[in-house]
N, C-alpha and C positions, 0 to 999 in steps of 0.2 A: 504494499500500499505506499503510495507516494503523496506527499503534501505539498501543494504550491502555495507559496506565501508572497503576498503582494506587498511592496512598500505602502506606508500610510501616505495619503495625499494631504497636501499642507498649503496654507494660503499666506501671503506677506504683504503687509504695506509699508512702503519705504518713501519718505518725503525730504528733499533736500531744498533747504531755504537759504537765501543769500540776499543782503541788502548792501546798496552802493549809493553813495554820494554822487550827484551829478549836477550839471546846470542845464536850465531849458535849452531845447534846441539840439539835443542829442540824437542818436539813433539806437533804437533796440534791432540787433540781428539775431534772428532765430533760424538755425538750421537743423531739422531733425528729420529721421528717415519715417517716423511714424508718432502718431499721438496728436490728441487735440491742444489747440491754442486759444488761449482767452487773454485779451488784453484790456485793460480798464485805466482810468486815471485818478491820481490822488492829489491832494494838495501837497505843497513843499517840494523839494528838490532832492528826492530819493527814487531809486527804482528797487523794488521788491519782486525777487523771483522766486517762485515755488515750483518745484518739479515733484510730481507725484507719481510713484510707481506701485503698480498693484499686479500681484502674481497669485493666480487662482489654480487650485486643483493640480498641483504638481508635487513630486516627491520632495520632502524636507531637505534632502541633502542636495537637490538641484538648486535650490533657491539662491543660496550664497554665491555659487558658481556662476548662475544667471545674471545676478546683479553685477558681479565684478566684470563679466562680458559685456555689459551695458555701458559704454563709454559716455561721459558726461563732462561738459566743460562749461563753468559759467565763469566769466570773468569781465574784467573792465579794461578798455582800452582808451584812454583819454576820456572822452565824453561819451563813449559808445560802450554798451553793454552787449556782449555776446554769448548766447546760449546755443550750444552744440550738443546733440544727443544723436548716437548711433550704435548699432549692434556690431558684433562680430558675426558677419553673415555665416561662416561656415559653422560656428556653434549654433546659431539660430536654426539653421537648416537641418543639422542633425537632432536638435531638440524637438523641432515639428515633425520630423520624418514620420511616415506611416499615419498621420491624421489626415482624413479623407475630407473634412470640412475645415472651414476658416478657424484658424487657431487664435482663440480670443482668450486665452489664459493669461496674458500680459496686456495691461492697459497703462497708458502713459499720459498724463496730463500737464501742460505747461501753463501757468497762470503767472501773469506779470503786471504789476501795477507800476505806471509811469507818471512823470509830471505831465500836465496838460498840453505843454508845449514840447512834443518829441516826435520823432519819425520812426517809422516801421519798415523793416526789410525783412521778408518771410520766406523761407523756403522749407516745405514739408513734402514727404513722399505720399504720406496718407493721413487723414484726420480732420476733423471740421475746425473751423477758425471762426472765432467771434472778437469784433474790435467795437469799442464804444466810446463816444466823448473825447474826441482827440483833435488838438489842433497841430497838423503836420501832415507830411507826405506819407503814403502807404503803398508799398510796392510788395507784391507776393506771387508766388507760384506754387500751387499745390497738386500733387501728382492725382490724388482723388480725395473728394470730400466736399463739404458744403461750406459757404461762406456768408457770414451776417455782419455787417457793419452799419453803423448807426451814429450820427450826430458828429460829423467830422468838418472842420475847416482845413482844407488842403486838398491836393491831388490823390487820385487814387488809380492805381495800375495793378490789378490783380486778376488772377485766373486759376482755373481748376480743370484737371482733365475729365473728371466726371462728378457732377454735383450741382445743386442749385446755387445761384448768387443772389442775395437779398441785400440791397443798399437803401438807406432811408435818411435823407436829410444831410445834405453835402453841399458846401459852398466852395466849389472849386470843380475841376474837370474830372470825369470818370471813365475810365478805359477797363473793361471787363471782358473775359472770355471763358466760355465752358465748352469743352469737347461733348459733353451730353447733359443737359440740365436746363430748367427754366431760369430765366434772368428776370428780377423785378427791382426796378429803381425808382425812388419817389422822392420828389422834392429835392432836385438838384440845380444848381445855378451856374453850372459851367456846360462845356460841350460834353457829350455822352458818345462813347464808342463802344457798342455792346454787339456780341458775336456768340452764336451758339451752333453747334452743327446740327444739334437735334433738341428742341426744346421751344417753349414759348417765351417771348420778350414782352414785357410790359414796363412802360415809361410813363411817369406822371411828371410833366414840366409845369412848374409852378411859379418860376422867374425867368425873366428874359435870358436866354443862352448868350453866352458870351464867345461862342466859336461854333463851327460845324459840327453836327452830330450824325452818327452813321450807327443803324440797327439793322442787322442781319441774322436771320436764321435759315439753315438749310432745310429743316423740316419743323415747321410750327408756326403759330402765329405770331404777329408783330403788331402791338398796339401801342398807341401813344394818346395819353390823356393830356390836353392843353388848356391852361387857364385862359380867361378872356384877355385880350390885349397884348398877347405875346405875338412877336412878329418874326416869321421865318419863311424861307423859301422851300416848300416841300417837294418831294420826288419819292413816290411809292410805287412799288411793283411786286408782282408775285408772278412766277412762271407757271404754277398751277394752283389756282385758288380763287379767291374773291378779295375786291378791293372796297372800300368805303371811306368817304369823308363827310364830316359833319360840317364842313367850312365851304360847302357849295362847289367843289372841285368835279369836273367832268370825268366820269369814269370810262377808260378806253379799254375795250376789249378786243383780243385777238386770240381766236381759239379758246384754250383754257387759261391764257395769259391775260391778268388785268393790271391796270395802272392808273395813276392820276398824279398831276403836277401842278404847281401854281403858287401863288404868293398868299400868305396869311397876314392880314393887317399891315399891308404895305410891303411885306417882303423883308427878310433879314438874313441871319446865318442859315446854312443849308440844313435841312432836316431830312436825311434818306432814309427810307424804310425798304428792306427787301425780304422776301421770303421765297425759298426754291418751292416748296409745297406748304400753302398755308395762306390764311387771310392777312392782308395788310390794312390797317385802319387808323384813322385819324379822328379822335373824338373830343369833344369839349368836356373839360373836368368839372 
């Protein structure tokens, strides 16, 4: 008679915290291969970094080894704060080998509090991103994950390979791209460039644009809601779908393609809408 014993499964929470003195106008640089990112602002001239690591349902002997193979760097370079996180790929591959489904035994969360006047530069392989109440520029590229940004004074240039993008209340230009996912932008005061290969785009313009805007979806509806009094030169086209304008533009149709163009309130910066397959609409807000 033989007996098969299994090592006990265990869990672990590990938190790394760092605080740095900075001046307004610095930059937070985050480069991680996976994990969620949350950035908020606080009063004062400090940056608080909290990195939470959670490991679930693994053998107890593996926990320490796994944490040691997870490389973390949190440091200051002048007025910039750098947060780097990555794994030893060979170890992670062996640790996950044999699992048929997504390995969710490890979770990483990066939470950072910065002064209100600060800039962001983010790179992440996978994970959701949330940014709120910031006066500064935001740049970022996410391999896969959702992006939510609100109450920003400054420019935004961010994208995700797969995931939705939601941006609300920006006094500055916005440029976003999603490989697959919906894009929703509300209350923006600068030019807007938004592209998705597959997904709907909805933009609400409540302030006079200060530059040309372009919205494009390969497969999905493109809709703009516009306040009274805003002046633009609009050009809208769909290769396969319908077109509609609440500002009296004539719809031109050729086979399945539809388009319209013209001035609104005397004309202004260009507003270009395009959908490969889907409806293009200009509506009153």
